[in-house]
N, C-alpha and C positions, 0 to 999 in steps of 0.2 A: 713535541710531535707533528708531524706533518698534516696539513691540510687534505681535503679529498682531493683527487685528481680527475680532471674532466675525461669523460670517457665516449669517443663519438659512437660508440657500439652499443650504447645503454639508450635504451627506448625512453622516453619522456615518462611512461606508466609508472607508477610509484611500486617499488617491491614490497609485498606483502606476504610473511610467513606466518602462519597462525598456530602455534602447537603442533607441530607435523600438518601443516594445511597450506599449499599456496593460495595464497585469496590476491584478487586485484581489484582495486578501490576506485571511482571515477575520477580523475583529475589530480592536482595536486591539494585540490582544494576541502573544505570539506563541507553542511547544513542546516536549517532557518529556526530561530526561536523567537518566540515573541518576548520583549526585552524592556520592557518598560513604555514609558509615553512613547518614546524614539521608537518603538516596534524593531528593536534590535534582531537582528537574523544571523545564523549562524552556519556557516556552510557545513557540508556532509563530510566528515573525516573520511580516509582511506582505510578500509577495514585492517589496521598492521595490529602487530601483535607483540607480545612477549614469546622471545625464545627460549623454551625452556625444556629440561628432561626429565622424563616422567619415570625414569628408570629409577632415580633417587629416592625411593620410596621410604619413610621412616614409620608411618602408623597406616593402621586400616581399621576398618569398621562395619559391620553390613548393615542395613538398614530396616527397619521390619519389614518393608513392601518387598526386601531382598536385593534392592539398589547396593553396589558397592563402593564404598568412597574410599580413597587411598590421599594420604597426607605424604608431602615431600618438603625435602630440606631445600627450598630453591624455587620449587615448582608451582606450591598452592595446592589446592585442592583439586582430585579428578573423581569423576563420576562414572560409573562401568556398568554395566548391564552383569550380571550372574553367570553370562555366558564367555566374561571378557572383551565385549565390546568396549570402546571409548565413548562416552555419550558427550560428555561436555566439562571443562576445563575451568577452575577459577583462582584468578591470580589478582595482585594489587591492582592489574590492568581494570579489574572489573567487581572491586570493592574491597577486597580482603584489605586489611593494616599490613599485612606480611604475608610472604610468601613460604615462609620458614615455618612448617607446622610439625608440632612436635606429639601430640597425640590427639587421640580421638575417642567419640564413644557415644551411644545409644541410648537415649530417657525419655520415655513418654512420646514414642512416637519421630523423635525428632534424632536427628545428628550433630552434634555438638564438635567442635575442633578448639584447639589451642594453639597460638601461633609465639614465635619468641618476640614479637612487639612489646616495647615496656609497658603498655597499656592493658593491665590487668581484665582483659575481656574474653568472652568467649563468643566465637563464631557457630552459628544455628543455621539450618536450612529443616524446611517442613519436611514431614514424613515422605510426600512426591519430591523430594530434593528440588523443588524449583527454587532454584537461589541460593546463596550463602550471603550472610550479612551477619554483623557484631551485635550483639544483645547488651544488654546493660553490664555497667562495671561489676565486679564482684565485689562487695562492699567491704572495707577492713584489708584485701589482699593486698600486697605488696610485689610491684616489678611482676615480672611477666609469672604466668602460670604455668608450672612444669609438668604438671602430671593433672590426669582426669582417667574416671570413671563412671560408668552409667548404672543403668539398672532403675529399681524403683522412683530414685534420686541422685543426682546428679553429685558427685565429689571432686574437688579439685585440692591441691597444693600449691601454696604459691612459693615466690622464690624464698621466703626466708624457712620452708619448711613445714608452714603451718598450714592447718586441714580446714575446708570450708565445705558445706553441706548446703543443699539448696532448701527451700521449705515451703512452704504452700502458700506464701505470700502474693507474687512469687518473690523471694529473696535470696539473701544469704546469710546463713550465722554459723559460728565457729561452736562445734559439739564441747560441752561441759565434761571434760575429762576429769579421770580419778587421780586424787593425789599421789604423787610419784608417777606420773604420767607426763614428760615434756609437751610444751604446747607446740612446739616447732622443730625442726631440724629431721623430719620422715620426707624420704624420698617416694615411699609407695605407699599407696592407702587402696582401701576397697572397703564397702558399706553392702550389707546385704541384710534385708531385714531390719533386727533393730543391734546386729553384728557389727562393729568397725574394727577392721584391720589396718594396725600402722607398721610400719617398717623403715628403718634407718639404714638398711642395705646389710647391718649385721643381727639386729634384734628384732625382732617382730612381738607385737602384742595384740592382744584380742579381748575388746572391751564389750561389755554388756551393756548397750545405753539404755537399758530399762532399768536395770540393777544396780548398775556402776560397776560391776563385778569386772574383774580383767584378768588374763594371762598373759605372762610373758614365756616369747619362745626363742630359741637360739637358733638362727638361721643365717649362717655366714654367709658372705659372697652371694647375697640372692640378688638376682636381676629383674624377676619379675613374681607377681602374684595375682593372685584370683581368689575371690570369695563366693560360694554359691551351695545353697541348700546345704547349711552343716559342712561343708569340706571347705579347707584353704589349699590350694595349690599354691606351690611357689615353684621357682626356677631359680638351680644356682649354679654355680662353675662346672660343681661336680656332679648332680644328678637332679632330675625334679623330684618333689614329694608332696606327699599330702596326709594334712593333719585334720581328723575326724574329732570336731569340737564335742560330740557326744560322749565319744570313749576317752576323747583327750591321748589320744595316740598317731602315730606316723605309720606310715609302710612298713611292712617287714623289711627287715635289712637285707635279706637275699632279693627281696625284687630291688631294691635301692643301688644294691650291687648289680644287678643285670643291667638298670639303667645305665649307670656307670659306663660300663662296656659297651653301648649303643653307641654312646656321645660324649662328646664334654661340651662345657660353655653353653650350657642351655638358658636362652634368652628368653623363650615365651612360654606360657603354661595357657588353658582355658579349661574351665571348667563348666561343665553343661548337663543336665539330666543324669543325674549320675557318673558322667564317664569325664576322663580327663585327658587332656591331650598335652603335648610337651613338644616344643621345637627349640633345636642348637642352633647356633650361630651358623653353621655350613649347610643347613636345611634338614637336616633329619627328623623325622616327626613320626612318635609313637602315640598309641592311643591304648586305653586300657579302664576298667573300671575303677571308682575310687576306692573301694573296699579288696583290688587287687591284691593276692596273698601270695600268688604261686608265678614265680618269673616265665614261666610257659604262656603265661595269658596275655604277656606284654605284645603289642601289636604293633608291627613296625609300618608304617602307614605309607613311608615313601621316603625319596629325599631327590633333593634338586639336581644333586651330582652338576653344578655348575661348576664356574669359572673358582680357580683359587681363591680367589679375594671377593667372593660373593658373600653377603653377609644379610641374615635375617633379624629385622628389627619388630617385627610383631605379626599377629597371628589372629583370626577370626577364622568361625567356621559357619557355612552356609545351613541353612534347614536340612538341606539334603546328605548333610555330615561333610560336604567338601571342604577342606583345608585351604585357606588362603593364607599365604605368605607374602609380608611386605620386605623387599630386599633394596641392596642399591643397584640391583638388574633386573628392577621392575617387580609387578606383583605377578605372584605365580598359585598356581591350583592345584593341589595334589587329588587327584583323582584315582580310585582304584590301582593305588601305585603310580603311577604317573602323571609325571610335573609336564602341565602347560601352562603359557605364558599370558597374561593378559597383555592383548597386543592392538596397536593401531594398525589399519592397511593406509592411513597416511602420510605424508612425506617422513622421512627417517628423522628421528630426534637427535640433537646434537649431542654429544659424549659428555656433556658436564655443562654443571647450571653455576660452578663456581667461575667466571670468565675474569680473568685478570687483564685482559685487553683485546681492543679490536682495530682492525684495519683493512681499507680497498685497494687492491691492487685491479685495474681494468674491471672485469666484472664478477670477478670475486672478493667476496667479504670472508677474512680469515679472524680465526678468533683463537687466543691461545688461555686454555686452563692452567691448574698447578701441576698436570704432568704430560700433557698433549696440546698439540696443534692442528686445530682444522678448520675447513675452509666448506662454507656455500656458495654454490654457484648459481647461476642465475642465466636465463635465458635473453635473447634479445628482445621480447618484450617485457622484462622485467620479473617472470615466474620465477620462482628457486627450481632448479634440477633436481637438488640433494646435496648432502652433504659429501665432503672430499673422504675419502680413507683418512682416519686421525694419522699424525705423524708425531709419533712418541721421541722425548727427548730428556734427557738430564739437564735440570739448570745447572751451570756451572757458575758461579758467582752471583752475583745481583742480578734478577730478571726485571729488566729494562720494560717499558712499554713496547709494545709489538708496533712494528711498522713495515712496511711493504712498497715494494715498487716493479711497476710492469713495463719491460722492456724487451719488443718482440714477441716470442710467444712464452717466455719464462717471468714468474713471478719470484722474487727475491725479498727474503722476509728474513729481518733482522728484532733481536729486541730481547732475547729469551736465552743470551748467553753462548758460549762456544761457536762463536764464526757466525755464519749466514747459511741458510738452507732456503732450495730453490723448488719449484714445482712449476713444470714442463706442462703447459697447455697442449691439447692434440697438436700436432703439427708434423701431415705430411705421414710419413709412417712411424713417426715416432710416438712411442705411447705417452699417454698422461703419466706421471712418476714425480716421486718426491725424491731427491737427491739431497748431499751434503750430511753434516755441517761441513760448509768450507771454510779454511783456515786464510787470515791475509797473510801476504809473504812477508810482512814486517812485523808480524806481533810484538808489540810491546808490553802485553801484558797476560799474565798467565792463562789465561782462558778467551783470549782473540776477544773481547768484549766488544760488542758490534751495539753501539747505542742507535744508530738512525741508517736510513736507506734513502736514497732520490735518485730522480732522473730528471737530467738538463741536458737537453740538446742533443737527445740521445745517446746521453749518458750515463753510466747508473756509479753512481759516489756511494762509498760507505765511512762510516765515522765512528769512531771511539777515541777512548782514552789517548789513545797511539798517536792520531792525526786521521787523515783523509786517505782513502785508497780509489781506485777509479777501476772497473772492469774492465780487461782486456778483450776489446773486439773479437769476436769468433771466438772465444775459448771454450773447449767442451772438454772435462769440467771445467768451471769456471776459474781465471785466473787473474790475480788483481794487482795492479802496479801502485806505487807510492805518490802521489801528489807533493810535487815539491814547494817549500814554502807555507805548507799548512801548518796550522795552529797545532798545538797538541790540546789534551782536554776537551774534545769537543762534545756538548750537551745534546745537542739537536741539528738537525737540517731542514732546510726547506728551500725554495725557489720564488721567483719571480721573472718572468720572461725568461731571459738566457742569462740570467744569472741565479747561482746557487750562495743562497744565505746559509753561516756557517753561526751558530751560537756557542759560543766559549764560557769561559769564567769571567773574560774581560768584556763582553759583548758581543757585538754581530759583527761578524767579517762577512766579504762579498768576497765572489770568485767565480770570472770569467772563463770557462773551459775554451772556448775559441781563442783568447788569447795567452790564457794562461796568468792572467792578470790578478793581483791579491789587493784588497784594500782593507785596511785595518780598522777595527772597531771605531774610531772617532772619526770615520767619513762617514759612518750611520749615525749621525747625530742624534736623531730619532728616538733609536732605541738607549736601554740603558747603558753605561759601562758597567758592566756588573755581570754575575752568573745569568743567563738564560737559562730558563728551565723547558719553554716550547716555543715553538715559531707556526706561522701559517700567514697563507694570503689567499686575497680573492678580490679578484678584479684588478683595481689597481691600488690595493689597499695592503698594508704589510702591518702582521701581528708578531708583537712577542711579548712573555711575561718573564718577570722578576720576581720573586717573593709575591706580594700581594697584589702588584700592580701590573696591568696590562700596558701596553705602549702600541701605539700605532701610528701611521702615517699615508698619506694619501702620494702615491708615486708619481712622478718624480722629485722629492723634496717642495710638495702644495702644503706644509703645513703637519704639525703630529701635536696629539693630544695624549693625556695618562689620565685613568682610573683604577683607584683604588679598589679594592673590596674588601679588604680587613683580614682577609687570612692567605696563606700563600696558595696559589695557583699551581696545579699539578698540570695535566694534558687540555690544551683546550683543540677547536675545529670549527671549521666555518667550511661554507660551499666554495668552490673557487668561483663559481659566478653569481650564482643566487644571492639575491637579498637576504640577510637573516642576522640571528644573532652568532657571537662568538661564545660556541657552548664550552663551560670550563667545570674542570673537575677540581671541586675545593673540599678539602677534609671528609670525603666520602660522600658529598653531595654534589649534585649538579645546578649548575647556575647556567643562567642565559646574560649574556654582555651584549648591550647595545651601545657601544662605543661613542657613535655619533650624538646619543642624545646624552650621554653621561649616565646610562641608565642601568641596575644592576635589578636582575628578575630573580630573587630568591628562589630556589628549588621550584619552578613553575610547573612541574611533572610529580610534586610530591606526594601528592593522592595515589596517584598510577603506581610510583615506583616503591609505596609504601617503606618499609624498614628496608630496603636494599644498600647494600655498601655500594657506592659507584665508585670503580677502579679507573675508568678510561670512557673514551668519546671518540668518537667517528663520523663523520658525514658524508653519506655514500652519493654517488654520482646522480642517485635522484631527489638531490637535497633532503634527505631523511635523516636524523640523527639515528646512531645505534651506539646503546650504552652498555659499558660490561659491567657488571655487577655480581654480587655473590649469589643472586637469584635468575642468574642467564643473562641472556641480551634482550634488553628493551629497544624497542623502536620508537622514535619520536618524531610527529608528523612536524617539520619547520614549516612546512606550507599550509598547515592547518589554519583556518582563516577564519575572522569572525564578519559576517555582515550585519550592517547596520542600515534600515532603508526608512527615508521620509518622504511623504505624500503630502495631498490636499487634507487627508485625514489626520494627519499630527502635524500640521504647521505651515505647510508651503502653501504659497497663494495658487501655483498651477503646478499640473506632474508634467507637462511638456516641456522639457529644460533644454535649451540649445547654445547655454555657452556657463563656464564656470571658469572665477577667476579670484586668485587670492589677494588682497588688499595689503601691500608692502608694508612692512612692520608691525602686522596685528595677526591675530588668529582667525580673521572674518576672512569669508567665502561670500563673495556676492555669485548669484544664481540668477542667471538670463532666462526668463521662460516664456512662455503665451499667457502671460499671464502678470508680467512686469519682474521687478526684482526684489529678491529675497537675501537679505543679509543675515549670513549665520554665524554667529559666535561658535567656531568649533569647539570650545571647552565647555560651554553649556546647551548649547543644539538649541539655543533662542534665536528667533528668527524676527527681523523689522521688515517690513514689508515699504517697497518704494514704487509707486506708480503714479497714473496721470495725476491723480489728486494731489501730488507732490514737486510736479512739473516736469514729470517724464514727458515725452511729446508722444508717446504711444506704449500701452501696455504689451506689444509684441515685439520682445526681445530677442534681438540676433547674436547680437557677440557684445562684451564687455572687455574694456583696454585701460588699463592703469598706464600713467605716464607722470613721472614726479609728484606734484601733491595732488594730480585730477584724476577724474576718471570719465572715460569716454562711453556711452553704452549707444549701440546701432539697432534701429528698430524697424518694423514694420509699419509703411505709410507714415510714420512721423518722423523719419529721415534719422540723425544723429544727435547726441547732445552730451555737453561737456559742463563740469562740475568740478568746482574747487572745493577739494574735502577740508574740514567734514560737513559743512553745512552751506555752502555756495548755491546759490540760484542755478537752475539748469540753462546753459545757452545753448539754443536749437542751431541747427545746422541741415538744412533741407533745399529743397528744389528753388525756393524762393532767395534762398541766399547764395546759391550758386553750385549748388550739385545737380548732376545729372537727372538724379529722381530722389524719391524719399525713402524708398524702400532699402534701405543699408543694411546690406547682410554682411559686410566684412569689414574690419579696422585696422589699420596697420601704422606706426608713425618710424620715421625716418628722419632722424636729425630734423630739420625743419619742416620736413615734407609730412603731411597727414593724408593718408590714402583710403578713399571711401569706395569700397565695392558694393555696387546696388545691382537692380536687376534690370538696368539698361544703359550699363558700363560702369566706368573707373573714372572719379574727380580726383584730382589732386591739388591740396592745399598747400600752398608756400607761405607759413607763418612769416616768414621775411620779408616778404613784399605784399601778403595780405590778398595773394591773387588766385584763382583757380584756374585749372585746366581739365579739360574734360574729354577723355578718351572710349572710343567705341570700336566695334571690328571695323568699320568702314575708314575711321580716321587713321586707323593702326596699320591699314592695310594687310589685316589678319594677323598680326604682331598681337592684339588680345582674341584669344581664339573665338570667344564668345562673349556675349554682353552679359551674360548672366554672370555673377560671380558668386562662390559659392565661399570662397576663403583667401587671405592674404597672407605671406610670410613677409617681414622686412629681413633683409640680409645686408651683408656690407655692400651699400653704394649701389643696391638695387631692390626691388621688391620682385617677388614671384607672385603671383596671381592665378590661382584655379579657377578655371569657369566650368560653365556645362557643357564645354566640348573641348576641355586640354588645358595644358597650362601656360601662362604668358610670362612672358619676364619684362619689367621695366629699369632700364638702366636710369639711374634718378641725375647722372654726371650729363647725359647727353638727352634725357627726356625722351627716347628712344622705347621702341616696343621689338619683341623678338620672343617667336614662337618656339617652346620645347617640343622639337616635333621626335620622339622617341617612341620605339613600342610597347603597348600598354597605357598609353598615358593620353597620344593624340585621338582626339574624337572622342574621348570618353570625360564623364563628369569627374573632376577632381575636389574632392569633399574635405582634405587635410593634409597640412604640410607642415614639415618639421625638416630642420639641421642639426647633425649632429656634429660631433667634436672631432671626428675624423675625417670632416668636409663633406662628407655624404648626405644627400637631402633625399629625404623620405616624402613619397608621392602618395597620399591615400586617394583612391581611384573608388568609382561604382563597380569598379571588377575587380577589385584586390589591392594588395600593396606593390608599389614599385619602388626600388633603392636605385639611385644615381650617385655617380662619382662627381669630386667636384668640377668634372669636365665633362658632365651629363650622360656618361656612360653607364649602361644598363648592368648593375651587378645582381641585383636578385629579383623576380619576380614573385609573389606569395600570395596563393590564393587559397580556394576551397580545399580542393586537392592535399595542401599543404598542411590544413591542419586549422584554418581561421573560423570560425563560428559563424560567419555570415561574410557575404559577398564585399557590400558597401563599406568602405573604412572612413567614418566620420569625424573620427580624432585621433589624434598622435600626440605622445609624451614622453619624453625620456624619463626615467623614474632616476631616483637617487642610486640604486641597484646598478645602474650603467645601461639598464633593458630598455626597450621601447616598449611601452604600452600601448595597444591600439583599442579604439573604442571600434564597434562597427555595428552592420545592422543586426547581428546575433549575440553579440556579447562583447567581453573582453578578451583580448589575446595578451600574451606576455611572449616577447618575442625578442631573440639575441642581436647582435648588431651585424649577424649575416645572415639575418632571416630568418631563422630557424624559430619554428613557433616551442614553446615550452609550457605553457600552460594558457589554458582556457576559462573564462568566467560566463556562467550562462544564468539562466533564471533559474537551473537545477541546481545552483549551487549556491543562490541567495541574489543574485542581480535581481532588483524589483523590477525591471522592463529590459526585454533583449536588446532592443535600440540604444547603443551606448554614445551618445553627442556629444561628450565633454568630459576629459579626464584632468585632474589637478591632484597633486602630492602635497599634503600638511596634516601633522608633521613628518617627519622622517617613517618611510614603511606603511603610511595610510593612504589608500588610494580613494578619492571621491571621484563617483561616477555619474555625471547626470543624462539620464535616459528621458524616454519617451513618456516614461510611466513614473517618474519619480527622481530621487536621489538615493545613490545607494552608498554607502562607506564600506571600504575593505579594508581592516585592522589585521597586519601582517605580524603584530609586535604579541603573538599570543601562540602559546605552546601549551599542546596536552598530550600526554601520552596516549597514543593511539587505541582504540579498542582491541578487545580480544576475542577469539572465536573459534570454535573448531567445529563448525557447520561443515558439512561438506561440499557446500557451493558458495559462490561468492557472498560476503558478506555486504549486503545491500538493505536500504530500506524498504519498506513496506508500508504502504498507506492505504488504507482504504475506509468505505463509511461504517462506522460501528453503529449509529442511529441517526434517526430522522425524526425530528418532533416539528408537527403542523399547527399552524395559527392563523384561520379558527381548523379545529381539528372534523369539523364537518362545514366545508364550505360548499356554500350556494354560486349558481353563477354570479358574476359582477364581483364576487368578493376577491381583494387584493390579497392573496397566501402567501404567507412567509413559512419558509420549511426553514429551521434550526437544524443544520447538519453537523455532526459531529466526525471528524477525519480522526482515525486512530493509527499512528505509529509505533510498534511494537519492537521494534527493532533496538539498536544501540547507534543509529544513525540519525542524522536530523535530516530534514526533506521537506523543500518547497513545492507544493503540487496546486496545479489549477482543478477548480472543481464545478462541473458545468452541470446545468438542469436542463434536458431536452424532451421534447414533445417526441410522441411514438411516430413512427411511419412503417405502416406494414411490419409492425413486430420486431423494429429496430429503432435506435436513436435517430430522432431525425431533426430539426428546428432546435437550432440552441434559445433560450429565453434569458438565462440568466446564468451566472458566471461571478466567481470569486477564488481568492487564492486561502490556501490550508498552509500556514506555519507549524509545522508540527518537531516538538523535541523529541531525542530520542525514549523511548518508551510514555511518550503521553499524548494528548488529544488535542486539537484545535478547534473551535468552531466558528461554522461560517453560517451567513444568511443567503438562502437564495428566493427570489420573489417570481410569482407566476398570478396573473388574473383569469382567475377561473371561468371556466367556459361548461354549460351544463352536460352533462350526460358521464357518459364511463371514458376513465381514461388511464393509459397506462405514461406514468412519467419516469424516466430516465436519469440516474445520479451517477456521475460519470467521475471518477478521480483518474487526473492525465489522462486526460483524452487524447492529445499526441504523442504519448507515450515517451514523454521528454524526459522523465526521473525512471533509469534501471532498479528494478525491483528484483523481491526474490521472489514475489510471487505477482504475475501479471494477469493471473484468473480471478482476482477478487477486487478488481476494480470497478465495477458496474454493479448498480441496484436497480432493480424496474421495482416500481411503486404503483399497484394497481388502486385506484379509487373511482368511487362513485359521485360527482360533480351535483347537488340539486337544483332541480329547477323551481323556481319560486313560483307560487300556486298566481292565479290571474284572476282578473275580475275585469270580465270585457262585455262589450255588446250592451252598456247602459242605457236602457231607457226610462224617462220618466213620464208617467201617464196622467192625462188630465186630470183634476180634483174632481172627485165625484160627488153626488150630493146624498149619497144613501148613510152616510153619520149623522152624529148629533152635534147640534152646534151651539148647546147650551153655553160649553167651556170657549168659545170661540175658536173653532179648530175645525180643519178638515182631513178627511183620508185623501193619502197621496200612493199612489201606486209605483214602484220601482221595479223593473225587470232587467234581469242582468245573468252574464253564463259565468259559471264557475269554472275555471280549467286549471289543470294541473297536468305536465307533460309526462310527469315521473307517475300518473296513475294513482297518486294516495289522496284517501280521502280526508277533508281539512279535519286539523286538530280541534278547530271551531271555525263557527262562520256567523256573525251578528250583525245588528244593525242599531243603533242608536240614534234619536232625533237631537239635536243641539238644545240644551237645556232642560232635557229629563233625564231622569235616572232609571228608564226603563231601557232594557237591553234587549233586544229580539232576538231569538233563536232561529238562523236561519237554515239550519242545517235540516235536508230532508232524509228520509231511508234512501237504501239502496247504494249503488256503487255510483263512482264519481270516475266516468272513463277519461283518459288522458283527452281525448277531442272533446271534452267539456260538458257538463250539464246546466242546463237552463234554470233559472230560479228566479223567484220573486217574492215581494212582502208588500203588504198594504200598512203606510205610517201614518199615524197620525199626528198632523202637522198644525201648529200656532197660525194664525193667521199673521201675515207680514212677512218677512225675511226668516228664513230657516235654512238649517245643515242638516242634511241626514249623513250618517258615517256608517260605510259599510267596513268590516275588518274580518281578515283571514289569516291563518297561519296552519302550516302542514307539519305542526312541529319543529320545524328548524328554519323555517323564514316568514314573516309576519310580513304582511304588505295591508294596505286601505284604499277606499277611494272616498271622496267628499263629494255629496250632491246639494247643490244650492237651490231652495225652495221657495219662492215667493206667492203669497194666497192672498189675492186683493178681494175680501169679503167681507162686508160689515153689516151689521143687522143692528136697527133702531128700535126700539120699543117707546112710544110715547104716550102716555096716560093723561087721562085729565085731572084735574084739581079733584085730590081725593082719592081718585081711582077708581069714580062712579060717575055716572052721569046724573041729572035731576029724576030721573025714573028709578035709581037705583041698579041700573044696569054697570057692570063691571066695561069700560071703554081704554081700547089701547089701538094703536097703530104699530102695523109694521113697514118700516121703508127699509129700503134695500140700496147700495151704491151698483147702478150700472155703469158699464156690464161687469160681471163678475168674472174676471181676468183667470183666463187658465182653468174655468172651472166649466160643469157642465148641469149645472145646479137649477133647477126649476119650480122645486117645491120646499117649504119651511115647515118645519112641525112645529106645534104650538100647544103649551101644556100650560091649565089653570092649575093652580098650586093652592093650600092655604097660607095663609102669611106664617112666614117661620118656617115652612117645610122647603126639605133639600130636594130641589128636584131629581137629584141623582137618584133618590129613593122612589120615584113613581113608576110604574109600570106601564100607564094607559098614556099617551099621546093622542093628541087632536091632529089633523090634517086640515091647512087651507087647501079652498079651490085652487088659489094661486098665489102668486107671490104678492100682487096688487091688492087682493080681495080683503075688505075692512071686517075686523071680526070683531062680534059685540057678543059677550057672556052675560048669559043671566045668574051665573052662581061661580 
């Protein structure tokens, strides 16, 4: 089968078809995930999906809340309103193990379903229908579950026909059946209260589970049964019937005879509230009482009156009595005798889920089911226009893979037998129409079995067992002529350039239409000399498969490889330009083969595909894979990419990266930044730092260059340095050794010449003569346009030098300079340079990209208007995909060799910072981006089945603030406040968003005070920290998610949260005054009174929680609070403290209940009193004699009196009430007693 063909009319946007819904996702990438220590980020996937037909309904259930669930054979589960409007769809893409739903039931407020999956699990949703998911396995069951019934308990039958009943554990148990009743072989069952009904399709038994009594009933050709309220209703081919457990009798024979006349092949019955309903396979529905005895009481509720092949598979009833029918033409409601379908006003659904093959022709995707061929058209932006009218056919012979080719305005389709069919797209007055099948001129098989179709150089070719035909130009209806020399038994076709590749039993033939020349398989030695099952090409690569092996060659003849996958390979597909895997169908499964690294990714989308049987695969013009299965058409995002980022937070020495270089022969990437060099082992992500401490002349690194076994590093200030690896010393090259300046911004080596680009000109070192030569603008006569050098490219016998004012070229053979003067380059800063294999020179400037031919003729100018994310082109790299990768001031762009932009990657997709300074690829398909904010890695070797949605709007992420935790929770002025902000993303897409904390400015966000990045997983949250230094008073703080609206969201109105809070003003103790020490106190304990005056102020006007004073060394805490209010302007206070002699400290403390403050006052009391007595204490006259002496002056005091107390020996002066006063300090006192 052929690979996809490139269509210039196809827009870059990815095609998104969501269950009858056209959606468009951002770019080719996908969204960000925290991924362990490396900070893994994963891009946002386009919201693509599974193409399914909801009409093929196999079962139905009405939930307790009135919602209607339908199951389909291939389309999963759909949820509808009671009015018939589609609410949501659940398939293997969003969690189901299988899209083949076989039965449904309701129990305990939840709805359950079973699938054809071999794993015996139930699927369950809550009463509100919020999401489906698997429950635990049914213990003891074998193989898939085949029958399900609800009610008070769930009942299931497994593949053996064994019955299991749920219990209260919860769990499952096999009921104890009385002797004589088989334990397996049952096909229908139901449980009501304690009565179990089991049927093998011919006989039915009723078992009383309490007593063990049982009854056997003859029920030939039974298709359905329902047990409720003591009545068993059955539907058989002849008629429905009701068995009454109490009377042990069936309906009257006259009633059943009348039912036989009303219809045949009754498929469904339903018993509820004393009534029963029954439906035939054609959709005739009757209703009657379970005790009906008169045929005249039978009511015909209505009939579908549908198409001849419409068939009813299941039935249920809404609360209002409306009958719901599940059919192969959708779900229908019978209401008052009128049938109305459950429909969706979204995009029309495809005609079938059972898809055999898919193919693209231009902008139309064609799909082949077992009986029809249909197509899906897209507009110029990639949005689906709708399904083409199906084209019926009768397969004659074996239907092969579908293939399509587009020539002029006509699509030619082959691969389903019966010749070739056409589809005319709208052209002038000719209407769009199907044509054919047309037959070949020389049919060599009975059925004109066309196996493939291909367009090469404007000619259409058909292949088959008979050989090769070519369309006769301008023939209408189409006529074909035989191509002479063609081999017979052609199995497949492909093309590469102007060559038609023909796969046969003997190998690959080549045919050149322009000359009519044939080359036999022996000339295509890269391919097997045996049967070719499929072929395709992509860029310069050719692919072919034979048996279990894929073969490929880099054309023309630059080496070939083989890779065996262990099982026979069916069809293969790969995009004709974009790098990616070779998708292969192997034994009903999908594999991703990466030939260049000999890797096979087995079933990379197994979770999304579920148990779908894969039959074919094709890659569309948008690079997305379309997979034909028995469960519809799945869409796989080939460019679903995974981003991983590193910054200083997880291993880097600095974030401002200026260059990346891969060390030859290793997996090590050297990262040059404004912080030194980090060497990262890409297999482990472990980094090793190299800096000035290791001999590097400067930690400000501009450029890194490997040559042989040495590495060069250009730095700011320190010049350049060279080191012999792995552990040699660094040898410096700077202005003192011969360079024009020590600011080396670019390095390049050409043979014996080493060029150093600096901020003051260029120096060329000739190693053969060890001589230096310096060039500047003046010395080259303007050949070097500017002395500021940004980049250098070593070319054949020349250097290209990008400067701040244009591009210069240095001829190494003549040592001469020439300015490359072309529009778009001259006068602009040239930041990056690259040469491609076709000889073109790519120039990245401050204003976009310029592509020059080998003779310096302008081929293309690419700028913002052409799709680039930024103006400055800072780095260029030719990838292994053959495309040019551009790093610029807005992100990364992927550009083809013509300069067309095909993909962009920005911070919205997972890039750690928008300014992409450096690019490198290692290994194949993995792109490393050095940015001004860290290192990012883009892995394209991962593929996921893209998400599915039935939302009536674009499936986009939605990120918003879920909650905010503030620490401290009651901040005061001056506190460093940390806000832990949880960002929630409830959608199915990853998203990276900046979150800002801004101050208020007139009721709107103003100055930003803190910022962080949230990396949100689908359905998950991510917590960040924002910081603010609090100031007192009332505030409104604004928390803004995605402030620049760089992340497209489903709801842009929930990105801002305003937080109002009151920041406490701490209390203040101000105007503190220490009064002189007074003499009114008692000095018997060697202390004095000290008065402290102060003002208490709280700008919030709050009463102090406490206000105390304490003298150092004492245990007394004085309460200083006074009565009354404490105004915000302050309240004066004071207190007299008893302070001991000498040096002391007074501590005054207060708090408003949130913040405590204190002041300390140092006090020095220089006062000492000494009492001197005579010997014995008395004089010769018996009088008590003593003297009171003081040290003068008493500093800091106003004491002028001393109190003296005479006490009895052994008495405590503290107990005395009477004090005597001396007349003065110097008075000599004489006491008589």
